[in-house]
KOLGUGU-149029 format. One record per residue (C-alpha): residue in three letters; x, y negated, z negated. Coordinates in pm, 1 decimal. Layout:
REM KOLGUGU-149029
@res Ala, px X, py Y, pz Z
...
REM end
This chain:
REM KOLGUGU-149029
@res Unk, px 19.0, py 19.5, pz 10.8
@res Unk, px 242.6, py -220.2, pz -104.6
@res Unk, px 448.0, py -172.6, pz 230.9
@res Unk, px 156.6, py -248.4, pz 459.2
@res Unk, px 115.9, py -557.3, pz 277.0
@res Unk, px 458.4, py -647.5, pz 315.0
@res Unk, px 452.4, py -563.2, pz 698.7
@res Unk, px 147.9, py -776.9, pz 719.7
@res Unk, px 311.5, py -1073.2, pz 548.3
@res Unk, px 604.4, py -1085.6, pz 776.4
@res Unk, px 378.9, py -1033.3, pz 1089.8
@res Unk, px 177.1, py -1352.9, pz 969.4
@res Unk, px 519.2, py -1523.4, pz 896.5
@res Unk, px 653.9, py -1441.6, pz 1243.3
@res Unk, px 326.6, py -1535.1, pz 1388.3
@res Unk, px 312.6, py -1882.1, pz 1226.6
@res Unk, px 695.1, py -1954.3, pz 1283.2
@res Unk, px 637.5, py -1884.3, pz 1640.8
@res Unk, px 352.2, py -2101.4, pz 1674.9
@res Unk, px 524.5, py -2387.3, pz 1480.6
@res Unk, px 818.0, py -2332.5, pz 1740.9
@res Unk, px 578.2, py -2379.1, pz 2046.1
@res Unk, px 431.7, py -2669.6, pz 1867.8
@res Unk, px 790.2, py -2860.5, pz 1841.0
@res Unk, px 910.6, py -3056.1, pz 2110.9
@res Unk, px 1254.9, py -3199.1, pz 2123.0
@res Unk, px 1331.0, py -3533.0, pz 2284.3
@res Unk, px 1681.6, py -3705.6, pz 2346.6
@res Unk, px 1723.4, py -4049.3, pz 2412.2
@res Unk, px 2097.9, py -4144.4, pz 2508.4
@res Unk, px 2114.1, py -4532.8, pz 2443.9
@res Unk, px 2452.3, py -4511.6, pz 2275.8
@res Unk, px 2739.1, py -4725.3, pz 2429.2
@res Unk, px 3100.2, py -4615.9, pz 2472.7
@res Unk, px 3243.3, py -4892.8, pz 2352.8
@res Unk, px 3590.3, py -4971.6, pz 2180.5
@res Unk, px 3480.2, py -5202.4, pz 1915.9
@res Unk, px 3849.4, py -5243.1, pz 1805.9
@res Unk, px 3906.6, py -5428.0, pz 2141.4
@res Unk, px 3550.1, py -5547.9, pz 2242.5
@res Unk, px 3370.3, py -5746.9, pz 2004.5
@res Unk, px 3144.9, py -5982.3, pz 2180.3
@res Unk, px 2922.6, py -6035.5, pz 2500.4
@res Unk, px 2841.1, py -6348.2, pz 2674.8
@res Unk, px 2509.1, py -6295.8, pz 2874.7
@res Unk, px 2435.9, py -6600.5, pz 3100.7
@res Unk, px 2062.6, py -6676.1, pz 3206.9
@res Unk, px 1955.8, py -6512.9, pz 3472.9
@res Unk, px 1810.4, py -6734.2, pz 3753.0
@res Unk, px 1504.7, py -6659.0, pz 3995.0
@res Unk, px 1639.6, py -6666.5, pz 4320.9
@res Unk, px 1369.2, py -6447.6, pz 4502.2
@res Unk, px 1143.6, py -6592.5, pz 4783.3
@res Unk, px 815.5, py -6534.5, pz 4559.6
@res Unk, px 873.1, py -6641.3, pz 4223.4
@res Unk, px 738.5, py -6533.1, pz 3868.9
@res Unk, px 820.5, py -6862.1, pz 3682.5
@res Unk, px 833.1, py -6670.6, pz 3336.3
@res Unk, px 1037.7, py -6364.5, pz 3469.0
@res Unk, px 1374.1, py -6511.9, pz 3446.6
@res Unk, px 1376.3, py -6617.5, pz 3096.6
@res Unk, px 1177.0, py -6316.8, pz 2956.1
@res Unk, px 1431.9, py -6060.7, pz 3156.0
@res Unk, px 1740.0, py -6288.9, pz 3006.2
@res Unk, px 1600.4, py -6270.3, pz 2669.9
@res Unk, px 1511.9, py -5878.2, pz 2696.9
@res Unk, px 1855.7, py -5803.3, pz 2835.1
@res Unk, px 2036.5, py -5990.7, pz 2561.5
@res Unk, px 1818.6, py -5819.0, pz 2297.2
@res Unk, px 1933.8, py -5435.3, pz 2428.9
@res Unk, px 2273.7, py -5541.7, pz 2369.2
@res Unk, px 2198.6, py -5683.5, pz 2006.7
@res Unk, px 2004.5, py -5416.7, pz 1925.1
@res Unk, px 2188.6, py -5096.3, pz 2068.0
@res Unk, px 2565.1, py -5216.7, pz 2010.8
@res Unk, px 2780.2, py -5388.3, pz 1742.9
@res Unk, px 2901.4, py -5668.7, pz 2001.7
@res Unk, px 2836.6, py -6017.6, pz 1909.1
@res Unk, px 2669.9, py -6239.5, pz 2126.2
@res Unk, px 2839.1, py -6554.7, pz 2216.8
@res Unk, px 2775.6, py -6853.7, pz 2459.9
@res Unk, px 3059.1, py -6793.7, pz 2670.8
@res Unk, px 3417.0, py -6636.8, pz 2710.6
@res Unk, px 3317.0, py -6298.2, pz 2604.4
@res Unk, px 3482.1, py -5975.3, pz 2594.4
@res Unk, px 3214.0, py -5864.0, pz 2827.0
@res Unk, px 3019.5, py -6104.2, pz 3052.3
@res Unk, px 2709.5, py -6039.8, pz 3233.9
@res Unk, px 2572.4, py -6309.1, pz 3494.5
@res Unk, px 2335.8, py -6286.0, pz 3800.1
@res Unk, px 1995.0, py -6359.3, pz 3944.2
@res Unk, px 1637.2, py -6188.0, pz 4044.2
@res Unk, px 1682.9, py -6188.1, pz 4416.5
@res Unk, px 1345.6, py -5985.7, pz 4484.1
@res Unk, px 1005.4, py -5994.4, pz 4396.3
@res Unk, px 827.1, py -5827.2, pz 4647.5
@res Unk, px 456.0, py -5675.2, pz 4673.3
@res Unk, px 426.3, py -5417.0, pz 4946.1
@res Unk, px 119.6, py -5214.2, pz 5040.7
@res Unk, px 185.5, py -4854.1, pz 4985.0
@res Unk, px -186.8, py -4666.1, pz 5083.4
@res Unk, px -419.4, py -4765.7, pz 5306.8
@res Unk, px -809.4, py -4671.7, pz 5292.7
@res Unk, px -987.0, py -4579.9, pz 5616.2
@res Unk, px -1114.1, py -4922.1, pz 5698.4
@res Unk, px -725.4, py -5034.6, pz 5736.5
@res Unk, px -726.4, py -5234.1, pz 5399.2
@res Unk, px -481.8, py -5172.2, pz 5109.6
@res Unk, px -590.0, py -4929.5, pz 4854.9
@res Unk, px -239.5, py -4967.6, pz 4628.3
@res Unk, px 23.8, py -5187.8, pz 4611.1
@res Unk, px 387.1, py -5184.2, pz 4494.1
@res Unk, px 583.8, py -5470.4, pz 4323.7
@res Unk, px 951.3, py -5432.8, pz 4339.5
@res Unk, px 1190.1, py -5653.8, pz 4133.6
@res Unk, px 1578.9, py -5651.2, pz 4252.3
@res Unk, px 1801.5, py -5801.4, pz 4025.1
@res Unk, px 2186.5, py -5885.3, pz 4135.4
@res Unk, px 2453.7, py -5849.0, pz 3826.3
@res Unk, px 2790.9, py -5969.2, pz 3811.0
@res Unk, px 2970.1, py -5786.8, pz 3530.6
@res Unk, px 3312.0, py -5877.4, pz 3372.8
@res Unk, px 3523.5, py -5691.0, pz 3116.1
@res Unk, px 3777.2, py -5888.9, pz 3027.0
@res Unk, px 3965.2, py -5628.2, pz 2818.3
@res Unk, px 3941.5, py -5361.9, pz 3125.2
@res Unk, px 3928.0, py -5593.1, pz 3443.3
@res Unk, px 3903.7, py -5236.2, pz 3651.7
@res Unk, px 3517.1, py -5207.6, pz 3490.4
@res Unk, px 3412.6, py -5490.1, pz 3665.6
@res Unk, px 3132.2, py -5487.7, pz 3923.0
@res Unk, px 2884.3, py -5683.2, pz 4127.7
@res Unk, px 2583.1, py -5482.8, pz 4206.5
@res Unk, px 2194.3, py -5499.2, pz 4242.6
@res Unk, px 1945.7, py -5297.0, pz 4040.4
@res Unk, px 1588.0, py -5254.6, pz 4150.6
@res Unk, px 1279.5, py -5079.1, pz 4050.4
@res Unk, px 916.7, py -5078.3, pz 4104.4
@res Unk, px 571.0, py -4992.5, pz 4016.5
@res Unk, px 251.3, py -4929.2, pz 4169.5
@res Unk, px -114.0, py -5050.4, pz 4090.5
@res Unk, px -429.7, py -4971.2, pz 4229.2
@res Unk, px -583.6, py -5285.7, pz 4449.8
@res Unk, px -925.3, py -5227.6, pz 4268.3
@res Unk, px -752.8, py -5443.8, pz 3968.0
@res Unk, px -637.6, py -5796.9, pz 4094.2
@res Unk, px -253.1, py -5852.3, pz 4053.5
@res Unk, px -282.6, py -6127.6, pz 3821.3
@res Unk, px -410.8, py -5901.7, pz 3577.9
@res Unk, px -168.0, py -5629.3, pz 3601.5
@res Unk, px 139.5, py -5851.2, pz 3686.3
@res Unk, px 260.2, py -5922.6, pz 3333.4
@res Unk, px 237.1, py -5562.1, pz 3221.0
@res Unk, px 409.0, py -5431.9, pz 3558.4
@res Unk, px 713.8, py -5692.8, pz 3512.4
@res Unk, px 773.1, py -5574.8, pz 3149.7
@res Unk, px 805.9, py -5195.1, pz 3270.8
@res Unk, px 1030.0, py -5288.2, pz 3537.5
@res Unk, px 1250.8, py -5522.3, pz 3347.0
@res Unk, px 1275.7, py -5269.6, pz 3107.4
@res Unk, px 1396.7, py -4990.6, pz 3372.3
@res Unk, px 1618.8, py -5252.8, pz 3532.4
@res Unk, px 1767.3, py -5360.9, pz 3181.4
@res Unk, px 1811.4, py -4983.1, pz 3110.2
@res Unk, px 2014.0, py -4945.4, pz 3448.6
@res Unk, px 2248.6, py -5232.2, pz 3376.5
@res Unk, px 2300.0, py -5122.5, pz 3024.2
@res Unk, px 2391.6, py -4790.8, pz 3111.3
@res Unk, px 2615.7, py -4922.7, pz 3399.6
@res Unk, px 2814.2, py -5155.7, pz 3194.2
@res Unk, px 2866.4, py -4996.3, pz 2850.7
@res Unk, px 2691.0, py -4638.7, pz 2832.7
@res Unk, px 2929.4, py -4529.3, pz 3076.0
@res Unk, px 2764.1, py -4201.2, pz 3202.5
REM end
């Protein structure tokens, strides 16, 4: 009797453990920087300007502040006005709306907003890491919504993706 009870308890414990493991999920987010803090202590981020043919007047200042924020939150670098060990500057070069899906009446049913940012990165400690590169991302929205209704949210999402790309290209080194 005791042996049956023991086997039953072991079976129940195994079933619970398996169901617990199946319900668990692990996610990793690699946002750490590969910075030699003994050599690199500061970063200067200039205000990004909007040079795109179509301009959202709020985008450039919001993008610049969000870019500064990621370096402040995810590194130990001190943000300085100029002459940083690292320096970022650039401009928004594209803010484009493109129809991506067409209904049978030849009207657009989905539109893509693409934002492109050109970045100049200077590493005053390791100049061989300097680069100038364009980064872009996009989001699509359903044309049943007015662009003005979704523009702010789309810009936030796209900016976050581009900022992650810039961060990874500059200090994450992976």
